[in-house]
N, C-alpha and C positions, 0 to 999 in steps of 0.2 A: 236375327232381329226378334225382340220380345213382343209379345202381344200388348196392346194398350191396357191401361189400368182398368178401364170399363168394358173390356172385351166380354161378350155375352157368355163365353165358356167359363170365364172366371166368376162372373156374377152367378151363374147357375151352380157352380161348385160351391161358392160361398153360401148360397141359400141352402144347399143340401147339407153342408157342414153345420150350419146353424140349427137346422131342423133335426139332424140325426146324431149330433155329437154335442159335447159340452164346451167346444172350443169358443173362445171369446172373439168378439169382433176385431179386437186389436191383433190377436194371434192370426186370424184369417187374413186381415189386411197385410200384415207383414209377410206371411208365408206365400201368399198368392201374388204379392207385388201390387196390391190394389192401393194401398196407402193407409191412411188413418182409420181408426174405428168409426169415426163419424162419417167418413166417406163410404165405408162399407154399408153403414145404415142408410145413407143417402141412395146408394145404388140398389139396395134391397127394397127400399120403399118406392123406387122409381119404376120398377118392373114387377110384373106378376110372376108366378111360378113358371109360366111358359115362355118367359123372356120378352113378352110383348109389353108395351107401356100400359100403365093403368089408364082406363078411360074414365072421363068424368061422367058422373051420373046426370041424366037429363033433369033439367029444372022444372 
């Protein structure tokens, strides 16, 4: 059984690939089985580097 598209391990690896290489979001999405480039962006924007969700700033 494969890991889900949004599995934290995949998201962490995608973040590292974006930070440390010149791989495109489309390439990362295809190779990691995450999906489209826009979904990769969505996932990377949804979590911080530690895999935890972004917290809203207090108003």
